[in-house]
C-alpha positions as CSV (number, residue, x, y, z in Angstrom):
1,M,95.8,-63.4,210.1
2,F,93.7,-62.0,212.9
3,I,90.7,-63.9,211.8
4,D,92.5,-67.2,212.4
5,R,91.7,-67.0,216.1
6,F,88.0,-67.5,215.3
7,C,87.9,-70.0,212.5
8,K,89.8,-71.9,209.8
9,T,90.0,-69.9,206.6
10,E,91.8,-72.1,204.0
11,F,89.5,-74.4,202.0
12,D,90.0,-75.8,198.5
13,S,86.4,-76.4,197.6
14,Y,82.8,-75.7,198.6
15,E,82.6,-79.2,199.9
16,S,85.5,-78.9,202.2
17,F,84.2,-75.4,203.3
18,K,80.8,-77.0,204.1
19,R,82.4,-79.9,205.9
20,D,85.1,-78.2,208.0
21,F,84.1,-74.6,208.6
22,K,83.3,-73.8,212.2
23,I,83.2,-70.6,214.2
24,N,85.0,-70.7,217.6
25,V,83.0,-68.4,219.9
26,P,85.1,-67.3,222.9
27,E,83.5,-67.1,226.3
28,N,82.1,-63.6,227.0
29,F,83.1,-62.4,223.6
30,N,82.9,-58.6,223.1
31,F,83.6,-57.1,219.7
32,G,84.8,-53.9,221.2
33,Y,87.6,-55.5,223.3
34,D,88.3,-58.7,221.4
35,V,88.4,-57.2,217.9
36,V,88.8,-53.4,218.0
37,D,91.2,-53.2,220.9
38,Q,93.2,-56.2,219.7
39,L,93.5,-54.7,216.2
40,A,94.8,-51.5,217.9
41,L,97.6,-53.7,219.2
42,V,98.4,-55.8,216.1
43,R,97.6,-53.1,213.4
44,P,97.9,-49.8,215.3
45,D,98.8,-47.7,212.2
46,S,96.4,-49.3,209.8
47,Y,93.3,-47.3,208.9
48,A,90.1,-48.6,210.5
49,F,88.1,-46.3,208.2
50,I,88.4,-43.5,205.6
51,W,85.4,-41.2,205.7
52,C,84.4,-38.4,203.4
53,N,81.2,-36.5,202.6
54,D,79.7,-34.6,199.7
55,R,81.0,-31.3,201.1
56,G,84.7,-32.3,200.5
57,E,85.4,-33.1,204.2
58,E,87.6,-36.2,205.0
59,K,88.6,-38.1,208.1
60,R,91.0,-41.0,208.4
61,V,91.1,-43.0,211.7
62,T,93.6,-45.7,212.5
63,F,92.8,-48.7,214.8
64,A,95.0,-47.2,217.5
65,E,93.0,-43.9,217.3
66,L,89.7,-45.9,217.2
67,K,90.5,-47.5,220.5
68,V,91.1,-44.2,222.2
69,M,88.0,-42.6,220.7
70,T,85.7,-45.5,221.6
71,D,87.1,-45.6,225.1
72,K,86.5,-41.9,225.5
73,C,83.0,-42.3,224.1
74,A,82.3,-45.2,226.5
75,N,83.4,-43.0,229.4
76,M,81.2,-40.1,228.2
77,L,78.1,-42.3,227.8
78,A,78.7,-44.0,231.2
79,S,79.0,-40.5,232.8
80,Q,75.4,-40.0,231.7
81,G,74.2,-43.2,233.4
82,I,74.3,-45.5,230.3
83,G,75.4,-49.1,231.1
84,R,74.8,-52.8,230.5
85,G,71.4,-53.4,228.9
86,D,70.5,-49.8,228.2
87,I,69.3,-49.1,224.7
88,V,71.1,-46.4,222.7
89,M,69.3,-45.3,219.5
90,T,71.3,-43.7,216.7
91,L,70.1,-41.7,213.7
92,L,73.4,-40.7,212.2
93,R,73.1,-41.2,208.5
94,C,76.7,-42.1,207.6
95,A,78.4,-39.7,210.0
96,W,81.8,-41.1,211.2
97,Q,80.6,-40.8,214.8
98,Y,78.4,-43.8,214.3
99,W,81.4,-46.1,214.4
100,I,82.6,-44.5,217.6
101,V,79.2,-44.8,219.2
102,A,78.6,-48.4,218.1
103,V,81.9,-49.7,219.5
104,A,81.5,-47.7,222.7
105,A,78.0,-49.1,223.3
106,H,79.4,-52.6,222.8
107,K,82.2,-52.0,225.3
108,L,79.6,-50.8,227.9
109,G,77.3,-53.7,227.2
110,A,74.6,-51.3,226.1
111,V,72.3,-52.3,223.3
112,L,72.8,-50.5,220.0
113,L,69.7,-49.6,218.1
114,P,70.4,-48.0,214.6
115,A,67.6,-46.3,212.8
116,V,67.3,-44.4,209.5
117,Y,67.6,-40.6,209.7
118,Q,64.5,-39.9,207.4
119,L,62.1,-40.9,210.2
120,M,59.3,-38.5,210.9
121,T,57.7,-37.6,214.2
122,K,55.1,-40.4,214.2
123,D,57.8,-43.0,213.2
124,L,59.9,-41.9,216.1
125,V,57.0,-42.0,218.6
126,Y,56.5,-45.6,217.7
127,R,60.2,-46.5,218.0
128,F,60.7,-44.7,221.2
129,K,57.7,-46.4,222.8
130,A,58.5,-49.9,221.4
131,S,62.2,-49.8,222.4
132,G,62.2,-47.8,225.6
133,A,65.5,-46.3,224.4
134,K,67.4,-44.5,227.2
135,A,69.4,-42.3,224.8
136,V,69.2,-41.0,221.2
137,I,72.2,-39.7,219.2
138,C,71.4,-37.9,216.0
139,A,73.0,-36.3,212.9
140,D,73.5,-32.6,212.5
141,I,70.1,-32.2,210.7
142,P,67.8,-29.5,212.0
143,E,64.6,-31.2,210.8
144,L,65.6,-34.4,212.5
145,R,66.3,-32.7,215.8
146,G,62.8,-31.1,215.5
147,H,61.1,-34.4,214.9
148,I,63.0,-36.0,217.9
149,L,61.8,-33.2,220.2
150,E,58.2,-33.4,219.0
151,A,58.3,-37.2,219.5
152,C,59.8,-36.9,222.9
153,E,57.1,-34.4,223.9
154,A,54.4,-36.7,222.6
155,C,55.5,-39.9,224.3
156,G,58.1,-39.0,226.9
157,G,61.0,-40.3,224.8
158,P,64.7,-40.5,225.8
159,E,65.8,-37.8,228.2
160,L,69.4,-38.3,227.1
161,R,69.5,-36.6,223.7
162,F,72.8,-35.9,221.8
163,S,73.4,-34.2,218.5
164,I,76.7,-34.1,216.6
165,G,77.7,-30.8,215.1
166,G,77.2,-28.3,217.9
167,D,75.3,-27.2,221.0
168,Y,71.5,-27.2,220.2
169,E,68.5,-26.6,222.5
170,G,67.2,-29.9,223.9
171,F,70.4,-31.8,223.0
172,M,73.8,-32.3,224.5
173,D,76.8,-31.5,222.3
174,F,78.2,-35.0,221.4
175,D,81.4,-33.8,219.8
176,A,82.4,-31.5,222.6
177,M,81.6,-34.1,225.3
178,L,83.6,-36.7,223.4
179,D,86.6,-34.4,223.1
180,S,86.6,-33.7,226.9
181,A,86.0,-37.3,228.1
182,P,88.8,-39.2,229.8
183,E,90.8,-41.8,227.9
184,A,91.3,-44.5,230.6
185,F,88.6,-47.2,230.5
186,E,88.5,-50.6,232.0
187,R,86.8,-53.6,230.4
188,R,83.2,-54.1,231.5
189,V,81.6,-57.5,232.0
190,T,79.3,-58.8,229.2
191,E,78.0,-62.3,228.4
192,N,77.4,-63.9,225.0
193,S,73.7,-64.1,225.7
194,D,73.3,-60.4,226.5
195,P,71.3,-58.3,223.9
196,F,73.9,-56.6,221.7
197,L,72.0,-55.0,218.8
198,I,68.5,-54.4,217.7
199,F,67.3,-53.7,214.1
200,F,63.9,-52.3,213.1
201,T,62.7,-54.4,210.2
202,S,62.0,-52.8,206.9
203,G,58.3,-52.6,207.6
204,T,57.1,-53.8,204.2
205,A,53.9,-54.9,205.9
206,G,52.7,-53.4,209.2
207,N,54.8,-51.8,211.9
208,P,58.5,-52.7,211.9
209,K,59.5,-55.5,214.3
210,M,62.6,-55.3,216.5
211,V,65.1,-57.9,215.6
212,T,67.4,-58.7,218.5
213,H,70.9,-60.1,218.3
214,D,73.2,-61.3,221.1
215,F,77.0,-60.6,221.6
216,R,77.9,-63.5,219.3
217,Y,76.4,-61.6,216.3
218,P,79.6,-60.1,214.8
219,L,81.2,-63.6,214.5
220,G,78.4,-64.7,212.2
221,H,79.5,-62.1,209.7
222,I,82.9,-63.9,209.2
223,L,80.8,-65.8,206.6
224,T,79.7,-62.5,205.1
225,A,83.0,-60.7,204.9
226,K,85.6,-63.4,204.4
227,F,83.8,-65.9,202.3
228,W,81.2,-63.9,200.4
229,Q,82.8,-60.5,200.1
230,D,86.3,-62.0,199.7
231,I,87.9,-59.5,202.0
232,R,91.7,-59.6,202.5
233,P,93.8,-57.7,205.1
234,G,94.3,-54.1,204.0
235,D,91.4,-54.1,201.4
236,L,89.4,-50.9,201.1
237,H,85.8,-52.0,201.3
238,Y,82.8,-50.0,200.3
239,T,79.3,-51.1,201.1
240,Q,76.6,-48.6,200.0
241,A,74.3,-48.3,203.0
242,D,72.9,-45.8,205.6
243,T,73.8,-46.7,209.2
244,G,70.1,-47.2,210.0
245,W,70.1,-50.3,207.7
246,A,71.1,-53.8,208.8
247,K,73.3,-53.6,205.7
248,T,75.7,-51.5,207.6
249,S,76.2,-54.3,210.1
250,W,76.6,-56.7,207.2
251,G,79.1,-54.7,205.3
252,K,80.6,-51.8,207.2
253,I,81.9,-52.9,210.6
254,Y,81.9,-56.4,212.1
255,G,83.1,-59.0,209.6
256,Q,85.1,-56.4,207.7
257,W,87.2,-55.4,210.8
258,I,87.6,-59.1,211.8
259,C,89.1,-59.5,208.3
260,E,91.4,-56.5,208.9
261,A,89.9,-54.4,206.2
262,T,89.7,-50.6,206.0
263,L,86.1,-49.3,205.7
264,F,85.3,-46.7,203.1
265,L,82.5,-44.5,204.3
266,Y,80.7,-41.8,202.3
267,D,78.1,-39.5,203.9
268,C,75.8,-38.0,201.3
269,S,73.5,-35.2,202.5
270,G,71.7,-34.8,199.3
271,R,70.0,-37.0,196.8
272,F,71.8,-40.2,195.8
273,N,73.7,-39.9,192.5
274,P,75.1,-43.1,191.1
275,T,78.0,-41.2,189.6
276,D,79.2,-40.4,193.1
277,I,80.0,-44.1,193.7
278,L,81.9,-44.4,190.4
279,S,83.9,-41.2,191.2
280,L,84.7,-42.4,194.7
281,V,85.8,-45.8,193.6
282,E,88.2,-44.2,191.1
283,K,89.5,-41.5,193.5
284,Y,90.1,-43.7,196.6
285,R,91.0,-46.9,194.8
286,V,88.3,-49.0,196.4
287,N,88.9,-52.7,196.2
288,I,85.5,-54.3,197.0
289,L,82.1,-52.8,196.2
290,C,78.9,-54.1,197.7
291,G,75.4,-52.8,197.3
292,P,71.8,-53.6,196.5
293,A,70.5,-54.4,193.0
294,T,68.9,-50.9,192.9
295,V,72.3,-49.3,193.0
296,Y,73.8,-51.4,190.3
297,R,70.7,-50.9,188.1
298,F,71.5,-47.2,188.1
299,L,75.3,-47.7,187.7
300,I,74.9,-49.6,184.5
301,K,72.9,-46.8,183.0
302,E,76.0,-44.5,183.3
303,D,79.0,-44.4,180.9
304,L,81.2,-46.7,182.9
305,S,84.0,-46.3,180.4
306,A,84.5,-42.8,181.7
307,Y,85.7,-44.1,185.1
308,D,88.8,-46.0,186.2
309,L,87.4,-49.0,188.1
310,S,90.5,-51.1,187.8
311,S,91.1,-51.1,191.6
312,L,88.1,-53.3,192.1
313,H,88.8,-57.0,192.5
314,H,85.4,-58.1,193.9
315,C,81.8,-57.0,193.6
316,C,78.9,-58.4,195.4
317,I,75.2,-57.7,195.7
318,A,72.5,-58.3,198.3
319,G,69.3,-56.8,199.8
320,E,67.1,-57.7,196.9
321,P,67.3,-60.3,194.1
322,L,69.6,-59.7,191.2
323,N,68.3,-60.0,187.6
324,G,70.3,-61.1,184.6
325,E,70.4,-57.8,182.8
326,V,72.2,-56.1,185.6
327,Y,74.6,-59.0,186.0
328,N,75.5,-59.2,182.3
329,K,76.0,-55.5,181.8
330,W,78.2,-55.1,184.9
331,K,80.4,-58.0,183.8
332,E,80.6,-56.6,180.3
333,Y,81.7,-53.2,181.5
334,T,84.0,-54.3,184.4
335,G,85.0,-57.9,183.7
336,L,83.8,-58.7,187.3
337,E,81.0,-61.1,188.2
338,L,78.4,-59.8,190.7
339,R,78.4,-62.4,193.4
340,E,75.0,-62.5,195.0
341,G,74.4,-63.2,198.7
342,Y,71.2,-63.8,200.6
343,G,70.2,-63.2,204.1
344,M,68.0,-61.0,206.4
345,S,68.1,-58.5,209.2
346,E,67.6,-61.6,211.4
347,T,70.8,-63.4,210.1
348,A,74.2,-63.2,208.6
349,V,74.6,-64.5,205.0
350,I,72.5,-67.6,204.6
351,A,73.6,-68.5,201.1
352,A,76.1,-67.0,198.7
353,N,78.2,-67.4,195.6
354,F,81.4,-68.4,197.5
355,P,85.0,-68.2,196.1
356,W,85.2,-71.9,195.0
357,M,82.0,-71.8,193.0
358,G,81.3,-70.9,189.5
359,V,78.7,-68.1,189.5
360,K,75.2,-68.8,188.1
361,A,73.8,-65.4,187.3
362,C,70.8,-64.6,189.5
363,S,71.2,-67.6,191.8
364,M,71.5,-66.9,195.5
365,G,74.4,-69.4,195.5
366,K,74.8,-72.3,197.9
367,P,73.9,-72.6,201.6
368,S,76.4,-71.3,204.1
369,P,77.9,-73.8,206.4
370,H,77.2,-72.8,210.0
371,F,73.6,-72.0,209.1
372,N,73.0,-75.1,206.8
373,A,69.7,-73.8,205.4
374,V,67.2,-76.3,204.0
375,L,63.9,-76.0,202.0
376,L,60.8,-77.1,203.7
377,D,57.2,-77.7,202.5
378,D,54.1,-76.7,204.4
379,N,54.3,-79.9,206.5
380,G,57.9,-79.2,207.6
381,C,59.5,-81.8,205.3
382,E,62.4,-81.2,203.1
383,V,61.5,-80.8,199.4
384,E,63.1,-82.5,196.4
385,R,65.5,-80.8,194.1
386,G,63.6,-78.5,191.7
387,E,60.6,-78.1,194.1
388,E,59.8,-74.8,195.9
389,G,60.2,-74.7,199.7
390,E,60.6,-72.2,202.5
391,V,64.2,-71.4,203.4
392,C,64.7,-72.5,207.0
393,I,67.6,-72.8,209.4
394,P,67.9,-75.8,211.8
395,V,68.1,-74.7,215.5
396,S,67.2,-77.9,217.4
397,S,70.9,-78.3,218.3
398,G,71.4,-74.7,219.2
399,S,71.2,-71.3,217.6
400,P,74.2,-70.4,215.5
401,A,76.1,-67.1,216.0
402,G,74.6,-64.5,213.8
403,L,71.0,-65.7,214.0
404,T,68.5,-63.6,215.8
405,V,67.3,-64.6,219.3
406,G,63.9,-63.2,218.4
407,Y,61.8,-60.1,218.4
408,Y,62.3,-57.7,221.3
409,K,59.7,-58.3,224.0
410,D,57.4,-60.0,221.5
411,P,57.3,-63.8,222.2
412,V,54.2,-64.2,219.9
413,K,56.0,-62.9,216.8
414,T,59.2,-64.7,217.9
415,A,57.2,-68.0,218.0
416,D,56.0,-67.3,214.4
417,I,59.6,-67.5,213.1
418,I,61.3,-69.9,215.5
419,H,59.3,-73.2,216.0
420,D,59.5,-76.9,215.4
421,G,63.3,-76.9,215.4
422,Y,63.7,-74.3,212.7
423,F,64.1,-70.6,212.1
424,H,61.6,-69.8,209.3
425,T,62.6,-67.0,206.9
426,G,59.3,-66.7,205.1
427,D,61.3,-66.7,201.8
428,M,60.5,-69.3,199.0
429,A,63.3,-70.8,196.9
430,W,64.2,-73.9,195.0
431,M,67.5,-75.8,194.6
432,D,68.8,-77.0,191.3
433,E,70.7,-80.2,190.5
434,D,74.0,-78.6,191.4
435,G,72.9,-77.3,194.8
436,Y,72.4,-73.7,193.9
437,L,69.4,-71.9,195.4
438,W,67.0,-69.7,193.3
439,F,64.8,-67.1,194.9
440,V,61.1,-67.2,194.2
441,G,59.7,-64.6,196.6
442,R,58.2,-64.0,200.0
443,S,55.8,-66.7,200.9
444,D,53.0,-64.1,201.0
445,D,54.1,-62.6,197.7
446,V,53.8,-65.7,195.6
447,I,51.0,-65.4,193.1
448,K,48.6,-68.3,192.6
449,S,46.9,-68.0,189.2
450,S,44.9,-70.7,187.5
451,G,46.7,-73.4,189.5
452,Y,50.1,-72.0,188.7
453,R,52.5,-70.6,191.4
454,I,54.3,-67.5,190.1
455,G,57.2,-65.8,191.9
456,P,57.2,-62.0,191.4
457,F,60.9,-61.9,191.0
458,E,61.0,-64.1,187.9
459,V,58.5,-61.8,186.1
460,E,60.4,-58.7,187.3
461,S,63.6,-60.2,185.9
462,A,62.0,-60.9,182.5
463,L,60.7,-57.3,182.3
464,M,64.1,-55.9,183.3
465,T,65.7,-57.4,180.2
466,H,63.7,-54.9,178.1
467,P,65.5,-51.6,177.5
468,A,62.3,-49.6,178.3
469,V,62.2,-50.8,181.9
470,L,64.2,-49.1,184.6
471,E,62.4,-50.7,187.6
472,A,59.5,-53.1,187.9
473,A,57.4,-54.5,190.8
474,I,55.0,-57.4,190.4
475,T,52.0,-58.0,192.6
476,A,48.8,-60.1,192.4
477,V,45.3,-58.7,191.9
478,P,42.1,-60.7,192.4
479,D,40.5,-62.2,189.4
480,P,37.1,-64.0,189.4
481,E,38.2,-66.7,186.9
482,R,41.9,-67.2,187.7
483,G,41.9,-66.4,191.4
484,Q,44.7,-64.0,190.9
485,I,46.5,-62.4,187.9
486,V,49.9,-60.8,187.6
487,K,50.1,-57.0,187.7
488,A,53.2,-55.0,186.9
489,Y,54.1,-51.6,188.1
490,I,56.8,-50.2,185.8
491,V,59.2,-47.2,186.0
492,L,60.3,-46.4,182.5
493,A,63.9,-45.7,181.5
494,R,64.9,-42.3,180.0
495,G,63.6,-41.8,176.4
496,Y,60.5,-44.0,176.7
497,T,56.9,-42.9,177.0
498,A,53.9,-44.9,178.4
499,S,51.5,-46.2,175.8
500,D,49.1,-49.1,175.1
501,E,51.5,-50.2,172.4
502,L,54.4,-50.3,174.9
503,K,52.2,-52.3,177.3
504,K,51.6,-54.9,174.6
505,E,55.2,-55.0,173.7
506,L,56.3,-55.6,177.3
507,Q,53.6,-58.4,177.7
508,N,54.9,-60.1,174.6
509,H,58.5,-59.7,175.7
510,V,57.7,-61.5,179.0
511,K,56.0,-64.3,177.1
512,R,59.1,-64.8,175.0
513,T,61.5,-64.5,177.9
514,T,59.8,-66.8,180.5
515,A,56.8,-69.2,180.6
516,P,54.0,-67.4,178.8
517,Y,51.5,-67.9,181.7
518,K,53.6,-65.6,183.9
519,Y,53.1,-62.5,181.7
520,P,51.5,-59.4,183.4
521,R,47.9,-59.1,182.3
522,V,47.8,-55.6,183.9
523,I,50.5,-53.0,183.6
524,D,50.6,-49.6,185.3
525,F,53.4,-47.1,184.4
526,V,54.4,-45.1,187.5
527,E,57.0,-42.4,188.2
528,S,58.5,-44.3,191.2
529,L,57.9,-47.4,193.3
530,P,57.2,-47.2,197.1
531,K,60.3,-48.4,199.0
532,T,61.4,-48.9,202.5
533,A,64.4,-46.9,203.9
534,S,66.6,-49.8,202.9
535,D,65.4,-49.6,199.3
536,K,63.2,-52.7,199.3
537,I,60.0,-52.5,197.3
538,K,56.8,-52.2,199.4
539,R,54.7,-54.8,197.6
540,S,52.2,-54.7,200.4
541,E,51.6,-51.0,199.7
542,L,51.1,-51.7,196.0
543,R,48.6,-54.5,196.9
544,N,46.7,-52.1,199.2
545,R,46.4,-49.6,196.3
546,D,44.6,-52.2,194.2
547,T,42.4,-53.4,197.1
548,K,41.1,-49.8,197.6
549,K,40.3,-49.3,193.9
């Protein structure tokens, strides 16, 4: 297999995987040349991706065609003065052109900066200033082009502006320029330590930070794709994510192509509808499905028996913790276990339910070899089994491929996460007697009430087992006697109405489901929860609401 040039792939247990797994990082590795172009030689007629949208359009691109298209795109960008170290920002939703731009930027040694297309003018002003992007390439969305022009006028943003879909004032016609660009392209020099990719963090608290990865980053996602997502050559893999999310890099390009998969890409211009996913899995015979818990929460509310999902052989979940209700219902309907994985924009998969392990529902799984995460207390010492600690990755012997090199041009914030020989995630977890990790919450989200430490996720999970609850978010509110008390924001499922009686029922339900001291003493019923563009709950915004009351 193609992946064999980078690592050993055959293991008979988690123990042998942990002991013997190692990623071989070539000198001056470049994903564009060393993966995409090589796949064009060994699998020229295999599909690199199958793309469709909600307007009935479809595009299929082989690896041979992908090489030609990315070479042409690299030539086109180079003709506009883009080269090694220049930042190229994309706001492309799930347009197929993203995959062409990404690989072309890598071949040039430029720095890819994906962003979500829903950004408004003020968001773009901040990002243009913070990044110093030399070029921006956007989807064919009139409102987005307007926001970009307004932001550029306000802050002197990128002079190089491209739009797909046609020739628009203030923008170059990306598609026309790509079509007319020459095909011949020679390999450019890059080094493993060069900046490769920047993500804006979700921004759950304050302005988003700029997570920077080097050219080794794609190799870290061998763990993600081969050993968590269980991808086999020729699989059709579907990860539900916008290209502006780090989830796209986790599930829709790097590790998946190293594993010789075909990407399934769906570009939805309207409001997300869970039945779209089910229909697409059935129509295209998708083999592997990966998405956040939010997506699966909506899917299990549908009549799954109305869809043929038999092509699926693996389903996984990440981005936010899984709760037992979702796991159990999905397995009941499909016969497939949801295998949870855990990581961040700053990493590849840190822990997961790997193939040789029995799944413990709602556990993050076991630590990935290569990262070898440990749990540390406030003094930097490893905690005992069953005790809470911060998830940290040792870096004293060198930074593993797939781990961030820090925050772009921000040594102070970088020092907050990389210090004393460890990368600090800020996430709290505990490990059981079998070595499985269990998520507690962000260190700043953990609630301290009457001497107890309460993780918001465990209360949310208890609430989610009640049929009235569609979504739940837990925060702390100040209390003069207990220090803090648990508060729940709840979105009700169809057919339920907010009432004092329902509040009492939900409180009693939590008392019966988990330790009674964790029950929410305050409940607010809401129409929706504030979320980031990557669908993570903004608990900081909820806390701020209570502070202002």
